[in-house]
N, C-alpha and C positions, 0 to 999 in steps of 0.2 A: 564409564569415564566421560566427563563432559567433552563436548566437541571443541576441537582446537579452533582458535580464531586466527585470522591472518595478522601478522605483526605490523604490516603496512598495507596500504591500499592505493592503487593508481587507477584513476578514473578518467577516461577520455570524455569530454563534454562536447556540446555543440559549438560551432563557430571557432574551431581550432583551440578551444580552451581545455584545460585538464586540471584535476585536483589530485594531490598526493597527501596521504595521511601517514605520518610516522609516529605511532603511538606505542611505545614500548622500548625495551633495551636495544642497544646497537651491538650486534654480534651476539654469539651464544652467551648465556648468563645463568648463574645459579639462581638468580632472582626471578627470571622470567623466561620460560622456554618458548614464549611467543615472540622472540626478539627479531629485530630487523637485521639480517645479514646482508653483506654486500653482494653475495653470489646472485640472488634473484633480483635484487633491486637494480643493480647496474645494468643487467640485461634488459629488464622491463622498461626502464626509463630511456635507454638507448633506442628502443623500438617505438617509443611514444611519439606520434606525429602531432605536435601542438605548437602554437605560436605564443601562448601565454599559459604558465603553470603556476598554480597556487599550492604551496607546500605547507601543511599544517603540522606543527611539532608539539608533542607532549611526551618528553622522554627524559630520563635521568642518566643517559650516557651509556658507556660500554666500551667496546674494543676500539683501540686507535686504528688498527689496520682496516677494519670494516668502515669506521667513520671517515677516514681519509678517502677511501675509495668511493663512498657515497657522496662526500663533498665534491670530489673531482668529477664524478658522473653528472651531478647537478650543474656544476660550472661549465661542463663541456656542452650541455644541451643548448641549442640555438634559440630556444624560447626565452621570453622575458619571464624571470622567476621572481615571484613574491613569496617570501617566507612569513608565516603567521605563527607566532609563539602563543599557542592557546592556553597552556598551563605552565609547564616548566621546560626549560631547555638547559639541562645541567650537564656539566662535564663534557663528554665528547659531543653530545647533542648541541651544545652551544656553538661548537665549531661548525657543525653542519648548518646551523642557522645563518652563519656568515656567508653562505654560498649564494644568497639571494641578491638580485639586483635591488630589491627593496625588502627591508625587514620590518614587519609590523608586530608589535607586542601588545597583548591585552593588558589593560591597566592593572589587573590583579595577578598577572603572571609573574614568573621569576626566571632570571638568568643566573647561572652559576658557572664560574670558570676556576679551574685549579690545575695543578701540575699532574702529569700522567703518573699513574701508580702501577705497581706490578708486585704480585706475590713472589717470593723467592725463598727457596730452601738451600742450604749449603753453607760453606765456609765464607770467610771474609772476602776471599778473592771472587767467589761467585757473586756476592753482593756488590762488589765494586764493578763487576762487568755489567750487572743489571742497572746500576746507577748511571754508568756511562751510556747505556742504551736509552734510558729514560731521558737523559739530557739531549740525546739526538732527536728523540720524539718531540720534546719540547721545542727544540730549534725549528723542526719542521712545521710545527703548529703555529709558531710565531707569525709566519708570513700571512696566514689566513686572517688572523685577528688584526694585524697591522694594515692589510689591504682594505679591510672594512672600516676601521676607525681612523686611519691616518695618524695613529699615535706613534710615538717613538718606540724603537726596539726595547729601550730600557723600561718604558712604562709597561709594556706587555710582559716582559721578562719577570717583572715584579709579581704578576698574577700567576705565572707558570713555574716559578722556581722557589717560592717561599714556603711551600708545603701547606698552605692554608686554602680553605674554600672561600671564594669571593662571590658573595651574593649581590645581585643587582635587582632592584625594583624596576618597573618600566621607566619611571622618571630618571633613575640613575643610569640605566642603560642608554636612554636617549641622550642624556647629558654627556656621556663618555663616548658616543658615536657607535655603539654596538647595534643600535636599531635606528630606523629612520622615522618612525611615527608610532603613536600609541592609539589603540582602538579601545572601545568601551570594555569595561570589565565583563567577563563571562564566567559562567558557573563551571568550575573545574573539579568539583567534588568527586566526579566519577573518573578522574584522570589516572587513577592508579598510582598516586604518589606513595612511595614505599616508606612508611613511617619507621620501619625497622632498619632502614638504610640511611636516612637523613634525619638529622634533628633540625627542624625548620626554624628560621628566624620568626620571632613573634610579629614583626612588622608584616611579614608575608601572610601569616595566619589571619591577622586582623583584616587583611585586604581581600579575603576570598569571597566575601558576600557578593553575589552577582548583581549587576545593574540591569542586565537583560539576559534572556536565554540565548543559548547557542545551539545550532543544529549539529549534533555530533555525528561522526561516521556510523555506518551501519554495522557497528561492532562495539563490544565492550571489552576492556582489558580485564582478564580474569583476576579475581581477588584471591584465589586459593594459594597461589605461589607467593604473593607479596604481603599478605595480610592487610589488604587495602579495603577501605570501606567503599566498595564498588557495588552497585546494585546488580543483581543477577538478571533482572528482568526490566523491561521498559516500565516507566512510571505509570501508575494507574490512577486516573483522576476519578474522584467520587462525585457523582452527579446527583443532585437532589431535584427531582422534577417539580415544576410549578403545579399548584393545585389544579388548574384547569387545562394544563398542557399535557400532551401525550409524550411521555418520556420513558426511561428505562423501567423495566418491571422491578418488582421487589426482589426477585431472585437475582437479577442482574446487578442491582445495587449491592446486595449482600455478597455476591461473588467478587465484585470489584473491591469491596472493603476487605474481604478475606485475603485477596491477593496483595493489597497494599500492606497489610500487617505482616504477611509472609516475607515480602521484600524488605521491609524495615528490620525484621528480626535477622534476616540474612546479612544485612549490612552491619549490624551491631555484633554478630556472633564472634568475629575474630578478636573483639576487644572487651568481651564480657567480663574478663577478670580485672579490668582497669577500674580505678576508683571513680565513682560518679557516673559510670556509663549506663548502668541499669536504670537509674533514675531518669536519664535523658531518654532512653528507649521507651520507658513507660509513658513519659510525657508525649512522645511522638505517636505512640500507639493510640493514645486516648484522643488525640486531636486529628479528626478525620480529614482536615484540610492540609495536613502535612504529607507530602509525597515522600517516596523513598529517597529521591535526590535531596530534598530539603533536610531530611533526617541525616543523610550522609554529610551534608555541610555542617550540621550541628556537631556530629561526632568528630569530624576533622578539626573544627575550631576548638573543641574541648581538649583533644589530645595535644594540639600544638600550642595551646595558650601560654605555657611556661617554657617553651622550647627556645633554644638558641642554636646558632650554627655550630656544628661539630666538625672541626678540621679533619679531613681524611676519612670521614664516615663512609664514603663510597667514592669510587674513582674510576678513571679511565683504565680499563683492563687491557694490558698490553699483551700478555701471554695467553695461553689456553685458559678458557673459562667455562663455566656452566657444565654441561654434560661432558664436554671434552676433558675438563679438569677432573671430574668425578671418575671417568673411565681411566684416565692416566694414573690417578692416585690409587684407585682400587686395584688396577692391574699390577702396579708396582708392588703393592703390599702382598698380593698373592705370589708374585714371582720371588719376592724375598723369602716368604714362607716355604716355597718350593725349592729354595737353594739355587735358583737361576741367577738372581741378582743380589747385590749387597744392600744392607739396610742403610738408609741415609739418616741424618740427624732427626728428621721429622717424618713420621709415618701416620697419616690421619686415620688409617684403618688398621693400625697395629692391634693385634689380639682379636680381631674380628674373624669369625668363621665364614665360610662361604654362604651359609644360610643367613647370617646377619648382614652380609654385603648384599644379598638378594633383597632382603627387607629394605635396606637403605636405598637400593635402586628404585623401589616403589615409592618411598618417601620423596625421592628426587623429582618424581613426576606428579606428586600430589595425591597419591593413592594411599589411603589409610589401611594398613595391613592388620590392624587390631581385630581380633576375632577369627583371623585365618589360622588354620593349622599349618604345620610345616610344609606338607605337600601342596597346599593351596598357595602358600607364599612363593614357593619355587615355581609352581605352574604359572602364576601371575607374572613373576619376574621374567620368565621365558617368553610368555605369549602376549603380555600387555603392550599395546602400541606405545612407543616412546621409551620403553624400558631400556636402560643401558646394559643390563645384566648379560644378555647374549653377546653383545658387542665386546664387553670387557673380557668375557671368557674367551672369545675368539682372539682378542688381542694377546691374552696370556698364552694360549696354545700356539699362536703364530710365533710369538717371541721365543717360546721354548723350542718349537720346531726349528726355527732358523738358527738358534744357538747350538742345538745338537747337530744340525746339518753343517754348520761352519766348523765345528770342532772334530767331527768324525774324520778319521784319516782317509786320504785317497792319494793315489800316485799317478793317475792318468794325466793330470795337468802338467806333469814334468816332461812329458814327451808328446802330448797331443796339442793341436791347435784348438782354439775356441771360436766358433762361428755363430752367426745369427741368421735366421730365416724369418720371413714374414707370414708364412702360412704352412699348411701341411702337404703342399704339393712337392714334387721333386725339384730341387734347386741345383743348377749346374755349377760346377767349379771348373773354370777354363784355365788352360796353360797355353800361351801363344808360342808359335815357333819363332825361329830366328833367321836372319838373313845371312848369317855366316860372315865371312870377311868381304870387304869391298873388292870389286873386280878392277883390274887394270883396263885402261882405255884400249880400244882396238887400234889397228894400224892406221886408221883414218882419224884417230883422235876422238872417236865417238864413245859415249857412255853406253854401257850395256843395260838393257832392261832387267830388272830383278823380279823374279816370281814371288808373289806374296805367299809366305809359308802357311801351311795348314797348322791347326792347333789340336789340342786334345781336350777332352772334357770328361769329368766324372760327376756324379750326382749324389746328393744327400737328401734324405727324406726323414722328417721327424715324426714321432708319435707321442702318445700320452700314456703315462703310467700313474697310478694312484690307488688310493684306498679310502674307505669310509670307516670312521669309528663312531660309536654311539656313547653319549654321555647321559646317564639316567638321572632322574630327579633324586633317586636314592643316594647316588654318589655325592650330590651337592649337600643333602641333609646330613650324610655321614662325614662331611668335611674331608672327603677322600681326594687329596690333591694328586696322588699317584694315579687315580682313575683317569685323569685327562692329561696332567703334566707329564707323567711317565709315558703314556701312550704317544703324546706329541713328540717327546724326545726320541722314542723308538722309531717313529715314522720319519723324523729328520735324518736319523742315521740310515734308515732303510733307503731313503731317496739318494743319499750319498753313495751307498753301496751299489745301488742299481746301475748308476753310470759306470762305476769301476768295473762291475762284473761284465757289463756289455762291451767295454773296451777290450778287456782281456779275452772275452769270448770271440771277438772279431779277429784278434791276432791268432788265436788257436784255429779258427776256421779258415784262415788264409784265403779270403774271398777273391773271386775272379774280377778283374778290372774290365773296363770297357774295351780294351784291346784283345780280350779273350784269354789273357794269361793271368795266373794267380798273382796276388800282391807280391809274394816272395817266390821268385822262380829264376831258373837259369836264363830264361828269355829276357828277363829284366836285369840280369847281371847283379842281383842283390841277394843271392842265395849261394852259400858255400856248396861246392860240388859234393863233398862228403862231410858228414858231421864230424866234429872233433872237439875235444875238450878245450876250454878256454886256456890260452897260453899267449906268450909274447908273440909267437909266430902267427897264430890264428887271428889275434886281434889286429896285428899289422896287416894281414891279408884283407880283413874287413875294411880297414882304413883306406887301403889302396883301391878296393872295389868301389867305395863311395866316391872317392876323388875322380874316378874314371867315368862316372855317369855323365851322359851328354844331354843337351837340351832336346826339346821336342823335335826339332828339325834335324837332329843328329849332326849339327854343324860345329859345335864347340863343347869342350869339357866344362862341366859345372863346378868342378873342384870342391865338392861338398865335404865338409869336415864333421866328424862325429862329435857329439856333445853329451849324449846320455847313453849309458850302458844299462840294458834291462835284462834281468836274469831271474832264475828261481832263487828262493831264499837260501836253499842249500848250498849254492855256489857264490852267494853274495860276498862271503868273506874272502874267497880266493880272488874274486874280481877286484876287491879293494887292494889286496896285496899286489896284484899285477899292475894296477893303475898307479900305485903310490911308491913302489919299490925303486930305490935309486939304481940298483943293479939287477940284471936279468936273473930272476929267481929260477929260471929253467936251466941255467948253466951248471952242469953236473960237476965240472972240475974246479968250481969256485975261483975262477980267474977274475971275478968282479967285473964282468962285462957290463957296460952301462945298459940300462933298460930303455930300449928304443921306443916303447909305448908309454913311458912314464908320463902321467898327466894327460893321457889321450882324451879323456872325457872329464867334464866338470861335475857330473852327477851320476851316481850309481843307484839304480832302483832295483831292489830285489823284492819279489812278491810271491807269496804262497799260491797265488792264482795261476802261476806258470807251472805246469806239470812237466816233470822230467828235467832235462839239462839243457834245453835250447837257450840261446842268448842272442840279444839283438843290439845293434848300434843304431842310434837315431841322431839326426842332425837337430839343431835347435829348431823348434816348430815355427819360429818367426822367419827362418831362412828357407826351410824346405819342409813344409807340412806333409805328413804322411797319413795320419789319422786325425779326423776332425770330429769334435763334439759340438753340435749346433743346438741352440736354444731358440724357442719361439720368441721373437722380438727382443732377443738378447737377455731374457730373464732367466738367470742360471740358478735361481733358488726355488724351492717348492712353494706352491700357493695353497693357502688354506681358506676355505669358505664354510659357512655354517648355515643351517636352516632348521626350523622346528621339526622335530622328529615326527614321522608318520608311522613308521613301524617300531619306533622306540619311544618310550615315555620320557622324553627329555629333549635333547638336541643332537643332531647329527653333524659331524665335522668331516669334510671331504678334503683330502690332500691330493694334489696332482702336480706333475712335473712334465713339461713338454720339451722333449729333446730327441736327438737322433745321433747315431754314431756311424761313420762311414770312412772307408779308405779313399783318399782323394789323390794320391800320387805314390809312386814306388821309389823314387830316386833318392829320397832322404833317409832311407833305412837299409839295414843289412841284417841278414839272419844266418846263424849257424845252428844246425840241429843238435849240436853237442854230441856227447858220447855216453 
């Protein structure tokens, strides 16, 4: 695979000067995976110590979000900024060009401005929402063009809201105030203009012949992704030695000529099926004075000779684009096939197997999978640098995992509190004491000193639980969705069950608290002296016991009220009868005595995880937490990560969940052992 080139370059020069090259798309793009994203650019320019910066642009646009961030980063810099439009500044790149204190445009360069665009799938309402969003983007972009040109808002709106592409030559851009001066024409044949994205105006094509050479940055924009006639190597000059002068040897001359011809063929290859191209290539090959760049200029002029502007041929990409969009669309299609999500009106990957999507992921990064067998295709999709296939599979499994985790039943949240810890150490939960009532003044009218009360503390420590599953290449070739979607769903449900099981195990274990007594004990006043079946009388006894709990300093009653009744599934029905009955169901003589515990709790939780007939009363966890489930950094969903398999011929997916369960107080609960 060819080496990637940097999409932009920032060079610090001598005497406080610096140069920046923006050659390629703005933000991630289907057209150019060597694009300039704001993430790295903004950081690097903010760290650049320079008093004068030259920014050279040759870009056909891209993401609004990235473009605005880059524009603002340039404007924020304290240096004097000179923008140079070397080739094209189209779409979002034209807005970035406006960030300069001075804007210089090559005589044969081109500026293009148009309205922001966005792909959208969905119904009419979805399209209306996107239309409103695009209008907002256009409004935001207005200010940058107005600030540079001093034109009226109405004049700039005409360029951003009519749906057309507005092309400006250097002279036109100068007349309308978009630039400050024009430099000599430069050769832009190697600029990477995407002829399959823009239909260029004939006036521009006619102007591309250079008046002088330009020193290009130490990089070339790759042609494989955009079908651009860009030379893969530096031009090779053919030198003919004078008869009496010492010059290159015959072998050196032949090698240079061979390289020249190779470069020219490489430049013409993307367009070899176009009419007249072969004749031009043969002519260039036969003329040893024509370099690869000169040949490139000829092919560009030939292809653009009859072209006119095509409105909307390419635009400012507002939403996800490039590899992000590929991953999102492919993931969505797989999830639809797996039954996790519903199909939308448009599905770009509908009917494609996992193997076909793997092949498409290679096409996405410019790798030709022709001639590869199925195993080789999947292996390359998993291991090739830049391939989106492992990422989109991870996205699919993560979405399936979270969906199963979210829908799996659990009951612990109805009576436990949820906490957050920052690491795996023990974290304390404190309860402060109280001062009790205020004291009367003594006989001398003096206030008494009050002793600061002691507090209590319990601690909670989290751990990690998880598993690894293996996805083989055979499963991909067999298009076996259940091999990983089914496994991911099972892991999601397992993660949910793990917390549930740990909470009920803690209740069954009745752990010892920091004061040396069990969570439920007579010392804590929250355990019935003798187990008894659930009844109006025993429930009322639990209610009274909870209300009588005192604060840490034993100064005052907390008057805690029951909110949740927890019991075994076998007695859940009786619990609901007791809680809902208008009259006391325990009255044998049917005198219709009112039920004094009617509506005692708002929630009844019956679980098969409770063995026997014990039952519990819990206060609302927000008022008096008893059991806490804490998660690392508050992340209460399982995390999935993937890596290339070492022990498995495919990919390994690891699922983990960082959490802990602990008893943090006894006052908000009551237990009866039942009968």
